[in-house]
BAPAMI-936689 format. One record per atom (N, C-alpha, C, CB): chain; atom name; z negated, x, y. Coordinates in Angstrom, 2 decimals. Atoms other than C-alpha are relative to their C-alpha. Glycine has a CB too. Example, Ala and Ser with C-alpha at 12.3 -4.5 7.8 and 13.67 -1.06 7.14 Angstrom:
BAPAMI-936689
(pt "A", "N", (0.00, 0.89, -1.19))
(pt "A", "CA", (-7.80, 12.30, -4.50))
(pt "A", "C", (0.00, 0.90, 1.20))
(pt "A", "CB", (-1.25, -0.99, 0.03))
(pt "A", "N", (0.06, -0.82, -1.19))
(pt "A", "CA", (-7.14, 13.67, -1.06))
(pt "A", "C", (-0.73, -0.77, 1.09))
(pt "A", "CB", (1.42, 0.41, 0.46))
end
This chain:
BAPAMI-936689
(pt "A", "N", (-1.39, -0.05, 0.39))
(pt "A", "CA", (-5.28, 9.19, -18.08))
(pt "A", "C", (0.28, -1.02, -1.11))
(pt "A", "CB", (0.38, 1.41, -0.45))
(pt "A", "N", (-0.21, 0.95, 1.10))
(pt "A", "CA", (-5.70, 7.10, -21.24))
(pt "A", "C", (0.01, -1.42, 0.54))
(pt "A", "CB", (-1.10, 0.17, -1.07))
(pt "A", "N", (0.04, 1.35, -0.58))
(pt "A", "CA", (-6.62, 4.02, -19.20))
(pt "A", "C", (1.30, -0.33, 0.71))
(pt "A", "CB", (-1.18, -0.14, 0.97))
(pt "A", "N", (-1.26, 0.21, -0.70))
(pt "A", "CA", (-3.48, 4.47, -17.13))
(pt "A", "C", (1.12, -0.36, -0.97))
(pt "A", "CB", (0.39, 1.25, 0.80))
(pt "A", "N", (-1.04, 0.26, 0.98))
(pt "A", "CA", (-1.37, 4.42, -20.28))
(pt "A", "C", (-0.13, -1.38, -0.63))
(pt "A", "CB", (-0.03, 1.07, -1.08))
(pt "A", "N", (0.23, 1.31, 0.60))
(pt "A", "CA", (-2.90, 1.13, -21.40))
(pt "A", "C", (0.46, -1.15, 0.89))
(pt "A", "CB", (-1.45, -0.16, -0.32))
(pt "A", "N", (-0.45, 1.04, -0.92))
(pt "A", "CA", (-1.69, -0.78, -18.34))
(pt "A", "C", (1.47, -0.30, -0.28))
(pt "A", "CB", (-0.22, 0.43, 1.48))
(pt "A", "N", (-1.40, 0.35, 0.28))
(pt "A", "CA", (1.51, -2.68, -19.20))
(pt "A", "C", (0.91, 0.31, 1.20))
(pt "A", "CB", (0.10, -1.49, -0.36))
(pt "A", "N", (-0.98, -0.38, -1.00))
(pt "A", "CA", (4.61, -1.58, -17.32))
(pt "A", "C", (0.23, -1.13, 1.01))
(pt "A", "CB", (1.32, 0.38, -0.67))
(pt "A", "N", (-0.22, 1.15, -0.89))
(pt "A", "CA", (5.13, -5.09, -15.89))
(pt "A", "C", (-1.12, -0.12, 1.02))
(pt "A", "CB", (0.12, -1.30, -0.82))
(pt "A", "N", (1.13, 0.09, -0.92))
(pt "A", "CA", (1.65, -5.07, -14.38))
(pt "A", "C", (0.09, 1.09, 1.05))
(pt "A", "CB", (-1.32, 0.12, -0.77))
(pt "A", "N", (-0.15, -1.09, -0.97))
(pt "A", "CA", (2.34, -1.71, -12.76))
(pt "A", "C", (1.10, -0.32, 1.00))
(pt "A", "CB", (0.30, 1.32, -0.72))
(pt "A", "N", (-1.06, 0.41, -0.92))
(pt "A", "CA", (5.60, -3.02, -11.30))
(pt "A", "C", (-0.52, -1.03, 0.99))
(pt "A", "CB", (1.20, -0.57, -0.79))
(pt "A", "N", (0.59, 1.01, -0.89))
(pt "A", "CA", (3.71, -6.01, -9.92))
(pt "A", "C", (-0.94, 0.64, 1.01))
(pt "A", "CB", (-0.75, -1.06, -0.82))
(pt "A", "N", (0.94, -0.68, -0.90))
(pt "A", "CA", (1.04, -3.71, -8.46))
(pt "A", "C", (0.75, 0.76, 1.09))
(pt "A", "CB", (-0.90, 0.95, -0.79))
(pt "A", "N", (-0.79, -0.72, -0.99))
(pt "A", "CA", (3.67, -1.56, -6.74))
(pt "A", "C", (0.61, -0.98, 0.99))
(pt "A", "CB", (1.10, 0.84, -0.68))
(pt "A", "N", (-0.59, 1.01, -0.89))
(pt "A", "CA", (5.38, -4.66, -5.36))
(pt "A", "C", (-1.06, -0.54, 0.96))
(pt "A", "CB", (0.61, -1.14, -0.83))
(pt "A", "N", (1.06, 0.56, -0.84))
(pt "A", "CA", (2.11, -6.12, -4.10))
(pt "A", "C", (-0.48, 1.02, 1.04))
(pt "A", "CB", (-1.19, -0.46, -0.87))
(pt "A", "N", (0.42, -1.04, -0.94))
(pt "A", "CA", (1.05, -2.81, -2.54))
(pt "A", "C", (1.06, 0.22, 1.08))
(pt "A", "CB", (-0.28, 1.32, -0.75))
(pt "A", "N", (-1.09, -0.14, -0.98))
(pt "A", "CA", (4.46, -2.55, -0.87))
(pt "A", "C", (-0.04, -1.11, 1.03))
(pt "A", "CB", (1.36, 0.00, -0.71))
(pt "A", "N", (0.09, 1.15, -0.90))
(pt "A", "CA", (4.10, -6.01, 0.61))
(pt "A", "C", (-1.16, 0.18, 0.98))
(pt "A", "CB", (-0.18, -1.32, -0.79))
(pt "A", "N", (1.16, -0.21, -0.87))
(pt "A", "CA", (0.63, -5.20, 1.96))
(pt "A", "C", (0.26, 1.13, 0.99))
(pt "A", "CB", (-1.25, 0.32, -0.84))
(pt "A", "N", (-0.31, -1.11, -0.89))
(pt "A", "CA", (1.87, -1.91, 3.40))
(pt "A", "C", (0.93, -0.46, 1.13))
(pt "A", "CB", (0.64, 1.16, -0.79))
(pt "A", "N", (-0.95, 0.50, -1.00))
(pt "A", "CA", (4.78, -3.62, 5.17))
(pt "A", "C", (-0.70, -0.93, 0.98))
(pt "A", "CB", (1.18, -0.73, -0.68))
(pt "A", "N", (0.75, 0.90, -0.89))
(pt "A", "CA", (2.43, -6.29, 6.55))
(pt "A", "C", (-0.88, 0.80, 0.97))
(pt "A", "CB", (-0.87, -0.96, -0.83))
(pt "A", "N", (0.85, -0.83, -0.86))
(pt "A", "CA", (0.04, -3.61, 7.87))
(pt "A", "C", (0.84, 0.74, 1.03))
(pt "A", "CB", (-0.82, 1.00, -0.84))
(pt "A", "N", (-0.90, -0.70, -0.92))
(pt "A", "CA", (2.92, -1.67, 9.41))
(pt "A", "C", (0.51, -0.96, 1.07))
(pt "A", "CB", (1.19, 0.62, -0.77))
(pt "A", "N", (-0.47, 1.02, -0.94))
(pt "A", "CA", (4.24, -4.85, 11.02))
(pt "A", "C", (-1.09, -0.36, 1.01))
(pt "A", "CB", (0.47, -1.25, -0.75))
(pt "A", "N", (1.11, 0.32, -0.89))
(pt "A", "CA", (0.81, -5.67, 12.45))
(pt "A", "C", (-0.20, 1.10, 1.04))
(pt "A", "CB", (-1.30, -0.20, -0.80))
(pt "A", "N", (0.14, -1.12, -0.93))
(pt "A", "CA", (0.61, -2.20, 13.99))
(pt "A", "C", (1.13, 0.00, 1.02))
(pt "A", "CB", (-0.02, 1.33, -0.77))
(pt "A", "N", (-1.14, 0.06, -0.93))
(pt "A", "CA", (4.09, -2.52, 15.48))
(pt "A", "C", (-0.17, -1.14, 1.01))
(pt "A", "CB", (1.32, -0.19, -0.78))
(pt "A", "N", (0.21, 1.15, -0.89))
(pt "A", "CA", (3.28, -5.96, 16.90))
(pt "A", "C", (-1.10, 0.29, 1.02))
(pt "A", "CB", (-0.36, -1.25, -0.80))
(pt "A", "N", (1.07, -0.38, -0.92))
(pt "A", "CA", (0.08, -4.59, 18.41))
(pt "A", "C", (0.56, 0.83, 1.13))
(pt "A", "CB", (-1.11, 0.76, -0.73))
(pt "A", "N", (-0.54, -0.90, -1.01))
(pt "A", "CA", (1.98, -1.87, 20.21))
(pt "A", "C", (0.87, -0.75, 1.00))
(pt "A", "CB", (0.81, 1.10, -0.67))
(pt "A", "N", (-0.82, 0.81, -0.91))
(pt "A", "CA", (4.33, -4.47, 21.67))
(pt "A", "C", (-0.85, -0.91, 0.88))
(pt "A", "CB", (1.00, -0.83, -0.81))
(pt "A", "N", (0.82, 0.95, -0.75))
(pt "A", "CA", (1.52, -6.76, 22.79))
(pt "A", "C", (-0.99, 0.66, 0.96))
(pt "A", "CB", (-0.76, -0.87, -0.96))
(pt "A", "N", (0.96, -0.68, -0.87))
(pt "A", "CA", (-0.79, -4.19, 24.36))
(pt "A", "C", (-1.40, -0.57, -0.10))
(pt "A", "CB", (0.46, -0.06, 1.41))
(pt "A", "N", (1.34, 0.57, 0.21))
(pt "A", "CA", (-3.95, -5.70, 22.87))
(pt "A", "C", (-1.09, 1.07, 0.17))
(pt "A", "CB", (-0.09, -0.62, -1.41))
(pt "A", "N", (1.17, -0.85, -0.19))
(pt "A", "CA", (-7.43, -4.15, 22.95))
(pt "A", "C", (0.10, 1.29, -0.82))
(pt "A", "CB", (-1.27, -0.77, -0.39))
(pt "A", "N", (-0.10, -1.30, 0.69))
(pt "A", "CA", (-7.59, -0.41, 22.04))
(pt "A", "C", (-0.81, 0.11, -1.29))
(pt "A", "CB", (-0.45, 1.08, 0.93))
(pt "A", "N", (0.80, -0.06, 1.23))
(pt "A", "CA", (-10.31, -0.91, 19.43))
(pt "A", "C", (0.77, -0.58, -1.18))
(pt "A", "CB", (-1.33, -0.77, 0.19))
(pt "A", "N", (-0.80, 0.60, 1.07))
(pt "A", "CA", (-7.93, -3.08, 17.46))
(pt "A", "C", (1.04, 0.99, -0.51))
(pt "A", "CB", (0.69, -1.28, 0.51))
(pt "A", "N", (-0.97, -1.02, 0.42))
(pt "A", "CA", (-5.43, -0.21, 17.40))
(pt "A", "C", (-0.57, 0.88, -1.09))
(pt "A", "CB", (0.43, 0.86, 1.20))
(pt "A", "N", (0.64, -0.86, 1.01))
(pt "A", "CA", (-7.87, 1.97, 15.47))
(pt "A", "C", (-0.15, -0.75, -1.33))
(pt "A", "CB", (-1.37, 0.48, 0.49))
(pt "A", "N", (0.14, 0.81, 1.22))
(pt "A", "CA", (-8.50, -0.85, 12.99))
(pt "A", "C", (1.36, -0.14, -0.69))
(pt "A", "CB", (-0.58, -1.40, 0.34))
(pt "A", "N", (-1.34, 0.15, 0.58))
(pt "A", "CA", (-4.76, -1.39, 12.49))
(pt "A", "C", (0.47, 1.32, -0.60))
(pt "A", "CB", (0.99, -0.48, 1.07))
(pt "A", "N", (-0.38, -1.31, 0.55))
(pt "A", "CA", (-4.18, 2.34, 11.99))
(pt "A", "C", (-0.74, 0.26, -1.31))
(pt "A", "CB", (-0.30, 1.13, 1.01))
(pt "A", "N", (0.81, -0.18, 1.20))
(pt "A", "CA", (-7.00, 2.43, 9.46))
(pt "A", "C", (0.52, -0.87, -1.14))
(pt "A", "CB", (-1.46, -0.32, 0.29))
(pt "A", "N", (-0.55, 0.91, 1.01))
(pt "A", "CA", (-5.61, -0.60, 7.63))
(pt "A", "C", (1.31, 0.53, -0.57))
(pt "A", "CB", (0.22, -1.39, 0.59))
(pt "A", "N", (-1.29, -0.52, 0.45))
(pt "A", "CA", (-2.15, 0.96, 7.49))
(pt "A", "C", (-0.21, 1.21, -0.91))
(pt "A", "CB", (0.87, 0.38, 1.21))
(pt "A", "N", (0.28, -1.18, 0.83))
(pt "A", "CA", (-3.54, 4.24, 6.12))
(pt "A", "C", (-0.53, -0.41, -1.37))
(pt "A", "CB", (-1.01, 0.93, 0.71))
(pt "A", "N", (0.55, 0.48, 1.27))
(pt "A", "CA", (-5.50, 2.36, 3.44))
(pt "A", "C", (1.08, -0.62, -0.87))
(pt "A", "CB", (-1.13, -1.01, 0.25))
(pt "A", "N", (-1.08, 0.63, 0.76))
(pt "A", "CA", (-2.47, 0.32, 2.42))
(pt "A", "C", (1.00, 1.05, -0.51))
(pt "A", "CB", (0.73, -1.05, 0.86))
(pt "A", "N", (-0.89, -1.07, 0.44))
(pt "A", "CA", (-0.32, 3.45, 2.28))
(pt "A", "C", (-0.60, 0.73, -1.20))
(pt "A", "CB", (0.27, 0.99, 1.15))
(pt "A", "N", (0.67, -0.68, 1.11))
(pt "A", "CA", (-2.88, 5.14, 0.01))
(pt "A", "C", (0.05, -0.88, -1.26))
(pt "A", "CB", (-1.46, 0.34, 0.37))
(pt "A", "N", (-0.06, 0.93, 1.13))
(pt "A", "CA", (-2.99, 2.05, -2.21))
(pt "A", "C", (1.40, -0.04, -0.61))
(pt "A", "CB", (-0.43, -1.41, 0.45))
(pt "A", "N", (-1.39, 0.01, 0.47))
(pt "A", "CA", (0.81, 1.98, -2.43))
(pt "A", "C", (0.30, 1.28, -0.76))
(pt "A", "CB", (0.97, -0.17, 1.17))
(pt "A", "N", (-0.25, -1.29, 0.68))
(pt "A", "CA", (0.96, 5.67, -3.34))
(pt "A", "C", (-0.69, 0.05, -1.36))
(pt "A", "CB", (-0.49, 1.17, 0.87))
(pt "A", "N", (0.69, 0.03, 1.29))
(pt "A", "CA", (-1.65, 5.18, -6.07))
(pt "A", "C", (0.74, -0.86, -1.01))
(pt "A", "CB", (-1.42, -0.53, 0.19))
(pt "A", "N", (-0.74, 0.89, 0.91))
(pt "A", "CA", (0.28, 2.26, -7.56))
(pt "A", "C", (1.31, 0.64, -0.44))
(pt "A", "CB", (0.27, -1.36, 0.68))
(pt "A", "N", (-1.24, -0.67, 0.36))
(pt "A", "CA", (3.52, 4.23, -7.44))
(pt "A", "C", (-0.26, 1.13, -0.99))
(pt "A", "CB", (0.70, 0.53, 1.26))
(pt "A", "N", (0.33, -1.11, 0.90))
(pt "A", "CA", (1.86, 7.21, -9.11))
(pt "A", "C", (-0.30, -0.51, -1.40))
(pt "A", "CB", (-1.19, 0.79, 0.55))
(pt "A", "N", (0.29, 0.57, 1.32))
(pt "A", "CA", (0.49, 5.04, -11.91))
(pt "A", "C", (1.27, -0.45, -0.69))
(pt "A", "CB", (-0.96, -1.17, 0.13))
(pt "A", "N", (-1.27, 0.44, 0.58))
(pt "A", "CA", (3.95, 3.57, -12.42))
(pt "A", "C", (0.79, 1.18, -0.53))
(pt "A", "CB", (0.82, -0.77, 1.03))
(pt "A", "N", (-0.72, -1.20, 0.44))
(pt "A", "CA", (5.52, 7.01, -12.62))
(pt "A", "C", (-0.64, 0.63, -1.22))
(pt "A", "CB", (0.05, 1.02, 1.12))
(pt "A", "N", (0.70, -0.59, 1.15))
(pt "A", "CA", (2.87, 8.27, -15.02))
(pt "A", "C", (0.18, -0.84, -1.25))
(pt "A", "CB", (-1.48, 0.15, 0.31))
(pt "A", "N", (-0.15, 0.87, 1.17))
(pt "A", "CA", (3.38, 5.27, -17.28))
(pt "A", "C", (1.41, 0.05, -0.58))
(pt "A", "CB", (-0.34, -1.44, 0.38))
(pt "A", "N", (-1.39, -0.04, 0.45))
(pt "A", "CA", (7.13, 5.88, -17.53))
(pt "A", "C", (0.56, 1.41, 0.23))
(pt "A", "CB", (0.86, -1.06, 0.75))
(pt "A", "N", (-0.39, -1.39, -0.23))
(pt "A", "CA", (7.73, 9.64, -17.92))
(pt "A", "C", (1.47, 0.30, -0.21))
(pt "A", "CB", (-0.79, 0.87, -0.87))
(pt "A", "N", (-1.43, -0.25, 0.28))
(pt "A", "CA", (11.42, 9.24, -18.81))
(pt "A", "C", (0.78, 0.16, 1.26))
(pt "A", "CB", (0.59, -1.13, -0.82))
end
């Protein structure tokens, strides 16, 4: 908790933005896959990537919220 408070607010905003961009890219890749009908193994990889990016985004958002309790 103390380490979270030491991260500057601007850095947390940047982290949330970057995580959002990665999440949108992963979501877009999954959508494009579904339209193209590529190999099924790739679908599992894309789903896994999307889940990881979503978790990363949620973590960054949580840190941002914890750093600004107002």
